[in-house]
N, C-alpha and C positions, 0 to 999 in steps of 0.2 A: 417582591424578593429580589434581589440583584438580577441583572443577567448580562451570558457574556456574549457578545455579538461580535464574527469574523468582519473585520474589513478590508484585509489582504490576505492572499494567497502567491507562494511561485516557490516553483520547483526547479530542481534540473531534468535536462531530458534525459530518457532513461540508457544507461549502454549496456551492449550484451557485456553480461561477464567474461573476462580472460580475452578475448577477443576484441572487446569495445573500447568505447570512448573515455571513461575511468580505471584502466587496469593497469596506469602508472598512477594516479592519484590519491592519497592519502583520505582518510576520511573524514578528519577536520576542515580540511578546504574543500572537500567537496560539500558536506554538511555546512560549510562558511557560507560558499554560495547560496543556498536558498535561506536562510536567513538574512542576511545581510536583504536581498531583492525584498525577501516579505515585509521587511522593517522597512526600506525606504518606498515599498508601494503604499506603507499605511500613513503616511505623513505624520508621522509621529517623530520622533526623536530617538535616537537610540539608546540614549540615557534613562530614559520614561519607561523603560521597559522593567521588569520588577521581577521575574524569571523567565527561561527556559525550559521547555520539558520536551526531550526527546525519544522518540522507539529506538530501537534496536535490539535484532533478535540475535544476534552472533556478536555480542561485547567482548569480543579478545583483538589481540593482534593489532591493527591499525583503529580498531571500534572502540579499544579498551582503554582505562582510565576517565571513566565520565565523559565519553566522546563529547557531549554537547557543550560542555564545557567549555571544550578546545574549541571547538566548532563556532560557538558564539564568538571566540576572540578572534577567529581569523573571520567572523563577518560582520569584523568592525565595532561588535560591542563593548561597552566600556568594561572595568575588571569590576566593577562595582554591580554587575548583571549576573546572579549567580545560575546555575542549569542542575538540571537532573535525568539522567537516564533511564528510563524503564523497559521492562522485557514480560511483554505477553505474546512473544513471538508474532506471525504474522497480523494480529489486532494493535501490536506497540505504537504504529504511528496514531490510528484511531484513538487509543487511551491515553498518549500523550495531550492529543486535543482536549479533550473529555475531562481528564486531570488538571490541565491548563484552566477549562472552563469553570471548574469547579473551586480553584485559587481564587476565581475572581468572583463569582458567586456567594463562598462562606470565609473566607479568610481576607478579604479587603484591599488585595490587589485590585489593578487598575489597568496593567498591562501585562500578556504575557505571550510567549511562542508556544505554538505549539507544533511540533516539527516530529518528523520521523527518518529515518534513515538505513542504509545499508549496503558495505562493499564486499560483497561475493569475490570478487577477483580475489581480494587481498587476504580475505580471512578463508574462505573455503577451501583450502588449498591443500597441499603438502605438508604446509607448517601448523595445519590447524592443532590446538590442541585435543586431544582425544583419549589422554590420561586419565582411568578409572572412572570415566564415562559412565559406564554400569553399573548401579547400585542391584546386588544379586537378592537383597532383601526386598528390596521396591519389586523386582522381577519376580519374586515368588508370590507376591501378593496382588500383581498385575501383569501378567503376560506379557502382555501387548504394550507394554506404556513406551517403548522403544523402538516400537516400530518402525520403520519409515516411512517417511508421507507418499513415498509411490506404491509400497506394497498395502497402506492404507486405502488409496484410490482403487486399488485392485478389488479389496475386498468390497467397498460400496458398487463397483459395476456387478460383481458375482451375488451378491446377497441380494440387490434391487434390479437386478436382471436390465443392466441397462448397456444397450451394445455399443460395439466399436463402430455402427455405421452413425448410432446417435451422436457420441461423442465428436467425430470427425466432423461430421452438420455441423453442430454446436460451434466444432473451431473454426470452420471455413466463415464462419458467421462474424466472429470475432475480427478474425482477419480482414474480412471485406467493411464493416464497419467503423476502424480504426482505418482504415486508407481512404473511407470517406470524410470521415473525419478529419484527416491531415490536409485532406486537398480544399476541403473547405474554411480550414483555420479555426478550428472548434479546440485545439490545445494552444493557440498560439496567447491565449489570454493568460494562462497558467506559466507556459515555459519558461526557461531565460535560457537564452543562446548562453553555450560554452565554449570556449577554446580548452583544447587540454593537450596535455604531453603525453601520446599514449604508443605502446610499445607495438610495434609489426613485425611478425615472424616470417622470414624469408620460406617458402615453401620447400624449396630445395635444398638449402642450404641449410637451414634451422638459425641462422643466424637470426638478432633481435636489434631492429633501428629505432630510435625514435623520433617520431613527425609528431607535428603540431596539426589536430584538425579538431572540426568549427562543428558544433552539432544545433540544430534550431526546433530538432524532431526527435520523438525517441526512434533508436535505430533498429528496435526486432522485427517492427511491422514487414510482411510477404505479402507484398498487393497481390501477386502472382498466385499466389495458392489455388490450388484449385482441388476437387473433391477426390478426383481421381491420384491425383500426389500425394492426399493425404491417406487415402487407400493404400500407396503404396508401402509406407514405412512399416518398420518391422517395430513390432511390440518391443519396449525395455526387457519386459521380463518374459521367458519364451510361453507361450498361451495365452499370456495376459492381452489386455486391449488397450496400457497407456502408453503411445506411442512420445517421442518430441514434437508432434505436430499439435495431440489435446493436450498436452499439458501447460503448464506456464514457464515460461524462461526466465535461466537464471541471468540476473540482473544488475545491476549498481545505478544507487539513484539516492539523491536526499528532495525534502518537500517541507515546507513552514506555512506557518498561518498566522498570523498577529489577530489574537483575542485581547477584547478590550469591555469594560465595565461600559453597558448601554448609556448609561447619564455622562459618561465623560465623551463618549463619540458622537452623541448630539453636543454637548456645549463648542467640540472640535468644529463639528460638521461635516465630520466622517460620516461618510456612504458604506454600510456594511452589509455584505451579501449573505450574509445569513446570522442566524442566533442559534446554541447551543440548546436543547432539549432535555436530551437524555441520554444515559446507555443502558443496556441489559448483556448479562454475561452466562454462559450453562453450560456444565459440565455433558461429556458425552464417552459412551466407550471409545478408549481410544485406537482400536480398530479400525473405526468408523469416523475418524478425527472429521472428513470432509462434512460431516453433514451437520456439524457443529451449528448452524446457524437456522436449523428447524426448530430449537431450542430457543435460541437467544431471541428470536424479531417477534415469536408472541409473547415471550415474558415482556419485550420494549413496549410493545403495543400497547398491551393490556395496562402497564403502568399511567400512559398516557390517552386512554378512554378513546382509542383509533381503531380502526380497522384497516384490512389491506385496500381498500377503495381510496382509502384519506390519503395514499403516499400516490405522489406525483412522479417521482423516479427514484430507483435502485440501483446500487453500485453493489453487486456480492462478487467478490474477489474470484477470478477464476485460474486455482490454485490447478485443478483440473477439470476438464470440460464434467467429467464424469460425476463428480459432487455438486456441480452449478445446475447441472439438468435434474439430480436427484429433488434439490432444494429448490428449484424456480418450481418444480412440478407440485413438491409435496404441498410447501406454501401458497399457491396458486399466484405466483409473479407473473404479470403479463411479460410476455417475450420481448414487446417491443417498448416495455418501459424498463427493459432490466437491461445494464450495462448496453448502452444504448450505442455508445462508440467505439466499443471494444473494450477489452482488458489486460489481464495479465497474461493470456495465450498468445495475442497478437503482438504487444509489446513490452512486457517482463515482469517482474515480480520482484524486486528488491525489499523481504520481507519486512524488514521494519520501516520502511518507505510508504508502503503502499495506501495504508488506513489513512494515511495524512494525506497522500493523492488524491486519493476517491473524494475525500470529506471536499477538500478543496474545489474537484473538478465536478461533484454532483453540485455543487453551491451553483456553480458558474452555467453548468448545462440547465440546474433547474430553472434561475432567473432567465434566461433564455428562451426557456419552454413556459413560463409565466407560473410554475407548479409552486403549492405550498410547503408540501412536507417532501423530502427524501431519505432515505435508510442508507446507511452504508454496515453492510453486514459479512464476515469473512467466516469460512473455520481456522482453528486455534490450533497447533500443534500441541499433542499430550492429549489430545478430544475434548476441546472446549470450542463454544461459538460464542462472537462478540456482536451486535450492534448496537448502531449512535442514529439517534433522530436528529436529524438539522431543519430548522423550520426557515427558508428561502426569504429572503426579502429585497 
């Protein structure tokens, strides 16, 4: 069987939503930055790309009209290169890479870009289209299908007895790991420095001025975080345990990886960083959406005849500390192999981008550590889980 190898990965820094780097940048431009850099790093010509697959969880506004096609053009790909946007909520970026790999393995394509994007600043705001978003017949059959993610996190905390203290401790770990990783330069290999024109509001007058800002690292990390500071934050829901400190940050960003048929990579003398091995998905009750990985991961490992001990590195999306804790403990993931350089709590979660980012990062970090297999997994809105297996080369 043909194999799909990843030969390059690139991403933007992750900007804070609404008040960060990309609050004045349209999605095609942001996505184009990642696509252009990934293709340039691959050593291939842009005209050799057969297709571009990009995940996006909120495809409206600036992310509408098949944004990957638009981002590919901004990213310098010729008009002959097609593109498809896919949505499986927070696993969209992972699914984009998996789909691109299968196009190589089964459809005869040679080069595919797998990517992910989210522009929360310009989409998840007062202009967001919520017209008739609720289907009463669906609610009658599945009462909690539209339950907000925050509330599902509170359900997990209450149902499985995960304390506020445990959540804050995990959040602190995420912040500290990211701070250490940034200081050690462990994100430099994947991030493309970006200069963008952003809006800055004067706190006294409310006036917004436009300024140019350059980022080389994700801007959400708070290296000065303390357990006392986290404990002092007020829960978002009265009587709950989820706070701004132990949940993922709203963010903007884009990530892309170039996948190539392994024989072509060998012929061209390319040096792959990993190979796609497979993906598994599963459904769960919508009101405990966050535990989706506990159903997806066992399916993935069973498909490939692997056990937990065979996995050298785990990336489990930090939507909320509470669901990471539950999934980690239920699956038996060693804490020292999980989100080793932090995650969405410490630097942000651009929904459709995260899965694509996690794949690239896990392969680069796995290579540094000399491990064989990495798993990327996450909970998915609506009550689902996804998990992808990659072999490090």
